[in-house]
N, C-alpha and C positions, 0 to 999 in steps of 0.2 A: 637355463638348462633345467629340465624337470628332474624329479627324484630318480626315475628310472634311468635317465641318461647319465646322471651323476654317479649312480652305482656302477653302470657299465664302464664309464670312463675310468673310475677308480680301479675296477677290476682289471682293465686292460693295462693300466700303469703297474699294478702289482704283478700281474703275470709277466710283464716285460722285465721288471726289475728282479723278481725273486723266482720266476718260473711257476708253472701251474701247480706242481706238486707241493711246493713250499708256501704257497699262498693260502691263507685261511680266510674263511668268511668273516671272521672277526677283524682281520686286517683290512679287508675290503670295506667293511662297515666304517672302520676308523678313518680310512682314507677318504671315503665319500662324505663323511660328516653327517650321516643320517642316523636316525635311531634304529634300534633293533626292530621295533614294530614296523617302521616304514620299509626297512629292507625286506623283512619276511612277508610283508604285504605284497611285494612285487616278485620276490624270488624265494623258493623254498630251500635252496641249497647252492653251494658253489657250482655244482654241475649245471644247474638251471641258469645261473648267471653266464657261464661260459657258453651254453647253448644259445642263449639270446644274443650274446655278443657275436657269435659265429653267424647266426642267421641274419642279423642286422648288417653284418659286413658283406655277406653274399648278396643281400638285397641292394646295397649301395653299388657294388660292382656291376650287377645286372642293369641297374639304371644307366650306367655308362655304356654298356653294350647296346642297350635300346636306343640311345642317342646315336650310336654309330649306324644302326640299322635304319633309323628314321632319316638319316641324311641321304639315303638312296634316291633314285636308282644309281648304280655305279657298277664298276667292274668287280670281279672276284677279289682282285688285289686290293681294291679300295676297302672292302668290308673286312677282309682278313687283316690287312694292315691296320685298320682302325681298331680292331679287337686287340691285336698284339701290342700296338703302341700304347693304347689305353691301359692295358694290363701292366706293362712294364713301368709306365709313368706313375701309376697308382702305387706300385711297390716302392718306387723311389721316394714318393711323396710321403708315405706313411709306413716306414719299415717296421715299427713296433707292431702295428696292426697286422702287417703282412706276415711277420714272424709268428704271431699268434695263429693266424689262419693256417699257415703251412704246418705248424707243429700240433695243431689241435685235432687229434684223432679220436677224441672222446665223445663226439656228438652221438647221442643215442637216437638212431634213426626212427625208433618207434615213439619217441617223445613228440610233444607238440612242435618244438623247434625243428626236429628232424623231419617231420611231415611237412612243415612249412618250407624247408629247404628243398625237399623232393618236389614239391609243387612248383616252387620258383624255377628249379632246374627244368622241369617239364615245360613251363611257359616260355622260357627263353629259348629252349630247343625248338619249340614249335614256331616261334617268331623267326628264328634263324632258318629253319626248313622252308618256311613260307618265302623268305627273301631269296633263298637259293633255287626255289622251284623253277623259275624261268631259265636259269643257267643249266639246270639239270636237263630240262626239256630240250634245250638246244645242243646238248652234248658237251657243254663247256666244263661241266663238273660231273664227276663220277657219282652215281647214285649209291652212296655208301650208307651203312647204318649211322644214325646220328651220333651214337657214342664214339664211333670211329672218327667221324668228322671233327668232333670236339677234341678228341685226343690229338689229331693231326695239327689242329690250330693252336691249342693251348698247352698241350703236353710238353713240347720242347721248351717253351717259355717258362713253364713251371719249374722244369729241371734247372734251367739257368738261374732262375730267381732264387731257388734254395741255395745254390752255390754262392751267389752274390750276397745274399743275406748272411751267410756264414763267413763272409770275408775272403772267399776263395777265388773271386774273380776281380780283376782290376777295373778301374774306371767306372763308368755308368752302365747299368744293365741295359738301358735303352739303346746303347751303342750297338747291340746285337740284333736290333729290330729288323734291319734290312735282310740279313741272312735268314732269320726266322720266318719272315714273310715269304721270301722266295721258296723256302722249303715247304711251307704250308700250302702255298698256291700250287706248287708242283705235285704235292701229295694229293690234293683234292682234284686237280685237273688231269693228272697223269702225264703232264707235259714237263720236260726238263726245265729247270730254272735257268735264266740267262746268266752267263758268267759275269761276275763283278770284279772290279779292280781290287787287288789286295788291300786290306785295311792298313792305313798308315798311322803311326804313333807320333804325336807331337812331344818334343823333349826340349829341355834347356841345357846348354853346355857352358860351363864356366872355364874361361881361358885366363891363365896367369903368366906374366913375364917375370922370371926369376933372375936374380943376380948370381954370381959364382958361388956365394955362400948359401944360396937357397932362399934369400929374402925376396919378398914380393915387391917388384918395382911397379907393376900395374896389373890390373885385372879387369875383365869385362865378362858379360854373360850374353849369349846369343841364343835365339831360338832355331830349332832345326826340325826336320821331319825325318823319321826313321822308317824306311821301307823294309818289309820282311824280305829275307833272301829267297831267291827263286831257284 
């Protein structure tokens, strides 16, 4: 791992443990094990470290999106599903980085990293628009502004991800992928999503055989499926 990467990894760990506001550049330097000279050779401030970490994270996510687009041709559901499932799995695989990304509202858009992120967003939007062009021409997808398309595909997943990262949603966040994909496809195409069977919950039930005094004579545990009431 190079010096720059060591500094960024140390910063991510510090932000995750102490929060952005309580993390000092001295703490990042100590955690990374680099000298003051090396740190300030790469970054001028804590803000510039956070900006680079944010931009590098966005670049990594976009690489995953490009792999989804490169797998085409396919249906609208294929690419939308690929985006959403990749997004949710990435969040589950690296929750510390995901929390940083969702909480980081401090990126200065006029900075070098801000301009880098704007450029990357434009590039991925253009790639997505190019992939969608034949579907739009055939009337299978509504010709919406790209900002609206992105919001339809990723917005609800972002909302669920913030709740999951805060511990407000049970289970795995990827469990919600099918419903999110249906909603996104319906929003882009203007066609109602197909009705899905209600989500079932797996549970374990412990059964005990008691004597007259309440002592346990025998016990066992069985699995069961809980269906939501209709």
